[in-house]
N, C-alpha and C positions, 0 to 999 in steps of 0.2 A: 504494500500500500504506500502511496506517496506520503511524505511527511507533511505536517500541518503548517510549518513555518516557511514563509517565502521572503527571501531577502531582497527581492526586486522591488523597485519603485520607479518614480520618474527619473531618478538619477542613476541608480544601480540597475544595470541592464544585463540580460543574459548574453546578448550579442555584443562583443567589443566594438567600440566606436570605429568607424571606417578610417578615421585619421590616425589610429594607432599604427605603429610600425609592425612588421611581420613578427619580430621577436616579442613585442608586447602582446600581440594577439595570441601567440604561442603560449607564453608563460601565464597569461591571464585565464586560459582555458584548460590548463593541465590539471587532470584529476589526480587522485592518489596523494601521496605525501609530498608537500613542497620541500620539506627538509631532505627527502631522498633525492629530489631533482637537483637541489643545490649541491649535494654531495658529489654529483657527477662533475661539478666544477672545481672542487677542492675540499679541504678539511672544514667542516661546519662546526661552529661553536654557538651555544645558546647563552645569552646574557639576559637575566631577568632585570627589568628596570622598574617594575611596579607590580605588586600584588596587594589588593585591598578590596574592601566593600565600598562601593561608590554608586553613583547614579548612572544609568545608561545614557548614551548619546540619543538625541531625538530620533534619528533614523533607526537605531537599534531597538528602542522601545516600540516604535511603530511596527517593525518587522516581527518582533516577538510577542506583540500583543500585550505589552506591559504598561502600567501606569507610568507617566513621565518621571515620577519620583520613587518608583519601586526600586529597592536596593538590589544590586547585582554584584557578583564576584567578578572582579576585573583582574586579568593577568596580561601584562605587557612584556614582550621580549624583543630582543634584537638578534637576528640570525646573521652571523658573519661567516664569510668564506675566506680562509687563509688570513684571518685577522681584519678583513675589510667588511663593514656593515653592508649587507645587501638587501635585507628585508626588516621592516619594523612591523611587528604583529601585535594585535590587540584582540583578546577574547573575553566574552562575557557570558555568564549564565545566571539565572535568577539565584538570589542568595540561598533560598531554600534548597534548590537543586545542588548548590555547591557543598552542602552538608548532607546530601542524599545521593541521588543518582550520579552526579558529577563530582562527588567528594574527592576523587583521586586528583582532580585538577589542583587542589590545594597542597598536594604533596609532591608535585613534579620537580620542584627546584629547577635545576638546569637541564633536566631531561626534556626533549621536545614533546609537544602535545601529541604529535603523531603516534607516539607509543601507546596512547590510549585509544585514539580514533581508529587505527587500522589493525588492532589486535582483537576487536570485539565485533562479532558478526551481528550483534543486535543494534549496532549504530547505523543509522541511515543518514544520507547527506542530500541536501538540496542541490539544485543547480548552482554553479558558480556564476556570480554576477560581478561586473566591474564598472569602473568609472574613473574620471579624473577628479582629484580632490584639490581644492584651492585653499588659500590661507584661512578662510573662515571655518573650515571643517577641522574639528579637533584632531583628526587623524593626521592632517598636514602638520600641525604644530608638534605632535608626538614624533613624527618621522624626521622633521627638519633638524631636530637636535642631533640626529645621527649622521647628517651630511657633513662632509669635511668642509670646515669654514662656517658651519651653522646657518642660521636663517638668511644671512646676507648673501650666501652663495647658492641657496636653494632655488630651483626653478619655480616659476610662478604657479605650477601645478604638478602634482605627482600622480602616478598611476597605481590603482589599488584594486583588490578583488576581495570578495567575501562569500561565505556560504554558511549554512546552518546545519549542524549535526544534531540529530535527535536520538535519544536513548530512553526507552520506556516513557515516552511522552514529554521528556524534559529537554529543552533546547540548549545548545551551546553555539553561539555565533562566533566565528573566527574571521577577522578582517586582517588582510596582509597588504602592506604598502611596499611596493618595490622602490628601492632607492636608486639614484642615478648611477652609482658604482656598478650595479648589476648590468645595466644597459651598456655602460662603457666596456665592461668585461666581455660581454657578448659580442659587441662590435669588434673588439680586438681579436676574439677567436674567429669571427667571420672573415676579417681581413687576413689573418694568418692562413685560414683554410683556402682562401682565394689565391694567395701568393703561392701556397704549396701546389694547388691545382694547376696554376699557370706554369710553375717550374717543372711539374711532372707530366704536363700535357693532358691532364684530365679536365673534364669540362664542368658545366653548371650542374649537370645531373648528379655528378659525384658530390658536389657541395650540398645540393638539396637532400641527397640521401644521408649525408652526415648530420644535417639538421634534424632529420626524422629519427635518427638513431644515435644516441649518445653512448659511447663506450660499449657499443654492440647491443644496447637494450632498447626495445621499442618504447616510445613515450606513451604515457597513459593520460588521455585527455578527459574532459569533463564527463562524469557519469552522474546519474541521479542518486546513487548511493555510495557510501564509503566503501562498501564491499559489493562486488559485481553480483548481479542477479541474472538468472536465465532469461533470455528474451523469447517472446512468442514467435511463431512461424511468420506472422504478419510483419513483426518488427524486423526479423532477419531478412525479409525480402525487400525492405526499403532501401 
């Protein structure tokens, strides 16, 4: 059955904006564990920047059907690759769920949230949605602190995605903001791949294949659930 919580609204959309780059569209729609995808780029470290009971952001309260001042458990972390911050992540769950169904989120410390989300077959996941976030959104202010040079060197907008995980009727919303260093790293990898292809005489098809498979592993893009479910014959024929 589909989960009850939908993170999409007028700003958060299932289809990435047409103006996003190919790399942005790729990373905004990747299903599975973002931490696992980052590990294909280097050594990943998790740094916890905040864990507390707080109020939800307005768009979080709307998506989860919470009262604007309903308390939630907030966990904020930075995911770094080889010491460079690539992603600032913010997760919320109702306070009652944080001492019940999602109580393990309070004991994660520096372990990635993915350890909980992808090891439990009872966890369902909504579609991934994405948007640009500007300076008025609290996610921008959270992420800008992790950009080299701080707010003064941050772009006017950042790219983010989110989804809702549900376990036994209790939601956990995860929002991930990609930092400029990630896109710079991917551009450098792409330039190196093109230079190698030119030197070896291989063409664009080889580069495209390399984008689809990192280190020999196929990429897992957006799915409706945290764990795959069998598709009907009609769905397979589409």
